[in-house]
LUMLO-220620 format. One line per 2 residues: number of its first residue (from 1); their letters; for each residue x, y, z of C-alpha. Coordinates in nm, 3 decimals, padded with zeros to 5 digits, always signed. Layout:
residues N
NUM	a	X:Y:Z | ...
This chain:
residues 152
1	xx	+09.434:+09.072:+09.110 | +09.610:+09.220:+08.805
3	xx	+09.271:+09.302:+08.651 | +09.171:+09.498:+08.960
5	xx	+09.509:+09.676:+08.981 | +09.481:+09.789:+08.621
7	xx	+09.115:+09.891:+08.636 | +09.033:+10.247:+08.528
9	xx	+08.809:+10.275:+08.836 | +09.108:+10.231:+09.067
11	xx	+09.352:+10.426:+08.852 | +09.142:+10.745:+08.849
13	xx	+09.101:+10.736:+09.226 | +09.471:+10.676:+09.285
15	xx	+09.557:+10.952:+09.037 | +09.327:+11.202:+09.210
17	xx	+09.450:+11.107:+09.559 | +09.814:+11.139:+09.456
19	xx	+09.742:+11.472:+09.289 | +09.563:+11.612:+09.594
21	xx	+09.843:+11.487:+09.819 | +10.110:+11.670:+09.617
23	xx	+09.907:+11.991:+09.587 | +09.853:+11.987:+09.965
25	xx	+10.224:+11.927:+10.023 | +10.328:+12.209:+09.788
27	xx	+10.112:+12.492:+09.920 | +10.277:+12.553:+10.262
29	xx	+10.620:+12.547:+10.095 | +10.514:+12.801:+09.833
31	xx	+10.369:+13.030:+10.101 | +10.682:+13.019:+10.319
33	xx	+10.998:+12.965:+10.108 | +11.246:+13.073:+10.380
35	xx	+11.118:+12.811:+10.626 | +11.124:+12.544:+10.357
37	xx	+11.477:+12.647:+10.257 | +11.580:+12.598:+10.619
39	xx	+11.427:+12.249:+10.615 | +11.613:+12.163:+10.292
41	xx	+11.936:+12.295:+10.444 | +11.891:+12.071:+10.751
43	xx	+11.917:+11.761:+10.531 | +12.286:+11.852:+10.477
45	xx	+12.289:+11.686:+10.136 | +12.289:+11.977:+09.892
47	xx	+12.551:+12.249:+09.856 | +12.444:+12.570:+10.027
49	xx	+12.409:+12.760:+09.701 | +12.152:+12.512:+09.568
51	xx	+11.932:+12.508:+09.877 | +11.745:+12.831:+09.800
53	xx	+11.692:+12.731:+09.438 | +11.553:+12.394:+09.547
55	xx	+11.328:+12.560:+09.804 | +11.186:+12.789:+09.536
57	xx	+11.152:+12.540:+09.249 | +11.059:+12.206:+09.408
59	xx	+10.721:+12.315:+09.555 | +10.613:+12.449:+09.217
61	xx	+10.708:+12.121:+09.052 | +10.505:+11.937:+09.316
63	xx	+10.210:+12.172:+09.260 | +10.217:+12.145:+08.880
65	xx	+10.250:+11.766:+08.886 | +09.970:+11.736:+09.141
67	xx	+09.744:+11.960:+08.934 | +09.832:+11.765:+08.618
69	xx	+09.720:+11.442:+08.784 | +09.399:+11.602:+08.915
71	xx	+09.318:+11.752:+08.574 | +09.422:+11.441:+08.381
73	xx	+09.681:+11.615:+08.165 | +10.044:+11.516:+08.109
75	xx	+09.975:+11.214:+08.326 | +10.281:+11.013:+08.223
77	xx	+10.517:+11.305:+08.279 | +10.358:+11.401:+08.611
79	xx	+10.362:+11.039:+08.728 | +10.730:+11.002:+08.637
81	xx	+10.834:+11.325:+08.807 | +10.638:+11.239:+09.121
83	xx	+10.798:+10.894:+09.125 | +11.144:+11.050:+09.096
85	xx	+11.064:+11.299:+09.373 | +10.943:+11.023:+09.603
87	xx	+11.256:+10.815:+09.545 | +11.465:+11.125:+09.618
89	xx	+11.269:+11.199:+09.936 | +11.305:+10.841:+10.062
91	xx	+11.679:+10.843:+09.995 | +11.731:+11.184:+10.157
93	xx	+11.546:+11.084:+10.472 | +11.717:+10.743:+10.483
95	xx	+12.060:+10.909:+10.456 | +11.975:+11.135:+10.748
97	xx	+11.840:+10.844:+10.952 | +12.164:+10.655:+10.889
99	xx	+12.359:+10.963:+11.004 | +12.142:+10.997:+11.312
101	xx	+12.046:+11.346:+11.196 | +11.697:+11.399:+11.342
103	xx	+11.523:+11.646:+11.111 | +11.172:+11.762:+11.034
105	xx	+11.105:+11.647:+10.679 | +10.931:+11.969:+10.572
107	xx	+10.675:+11.766:+10.382 | +10.361:+11.957:+10.481
109	xx	+10.438:+12.181:+10.775 | +10.743:+12.400:+10.722
111	xx	+10.732:+12.556:+11.069 | +10.981:+12.426:+11.320
113	xx	+10.829:+12.162:+11.544 | +10.913:+12.127:+11.913
115	xx	+10.975:+11.754:+11.911 | +11.241:+11.552:+12.083
117	xx	+11.518:+11.385:+11.884 | +11.354:+11.044:+11.928
119	xx	+11.017:+11.177:+11.810 | +11.178:+11.322:+11.497
121	xx	+11.363:+10.997:+11.422 | +11.037:+10.806:+11.463
123	xx	+10.856:+11.054:+11.238 | +11.128:+11.011:+10.975
125	xx	+11.072:+10.634:+10.972 | +10.699:+10.687:+10.922
127	xx	+10.763:+10.938:+10.644 | +10.970:+10.676:+10.463
129	xx	+10.685:+10.424:+10.499 | +10.434:+10.683:+10.376
131	xx	+10.650:+10.778:+10.079 | +10.700:+10.413:+09.986
133	xx	+10.320:+10.376:+09.995 | +10.289:+10.676:+09.764
135	xx	+10.550:+10.517:+09.540 | +10.327:+10.208:+09.523
137	xx	+10.047:+10.437:+09.407 | +10.274:+10.566:+09.129
139	xx	+10.354:+10.204:+09.038 | +09.982:+10.124:+09.018
141	xx	+09.929:+10.418:+08.780 | +10.222:+10.305:+08.569
143	xx	+10.086:+09.947:+08.560 | +09.734:+10.062:+08.469
145	xx	+09.862:+10.282:+08.186 | +10.082:+10.001:+08.056
147	xx	+09.792:+09.754:+08.054 | +09.566:+10.013:+07.886
149	xx	+09.827:+10.072:+07.610 | +09.871:+09.701:+07.538
151	xx	+09.494:+09.643:+07.535 | +09.432:+09.906:+07.269
């Protein structure tokens, strides 16, 4: 199993998939910063003055890290930043779930959805599961790079 998990064949596919995922997530946020800023504000975690900065900077970080993984450059840095972002996203959504604050995550679609409170809470649970799956992909890339370093 560890041989398969560390195989270059798997690692390149995981790297490309993760890169495409983050590029796709970044583009709607870059196109519509005000809507994304509203989504960030709804989390009620960050001070108001930081919300706009986050809404402007975070999508570009996602885009650059996604492109780095797709192009195979700065892989370790991109992988680490994406891992940190995913941990942050999981924590932010979990905090809001614990509060009972039903929000739209703003992950891909930054337009306001017309969903019920229960639908949003359910979506938030699935987003956490999805992000934990993506975090497993980051872990696989980390494992594969570690095995490759020790083998050489």
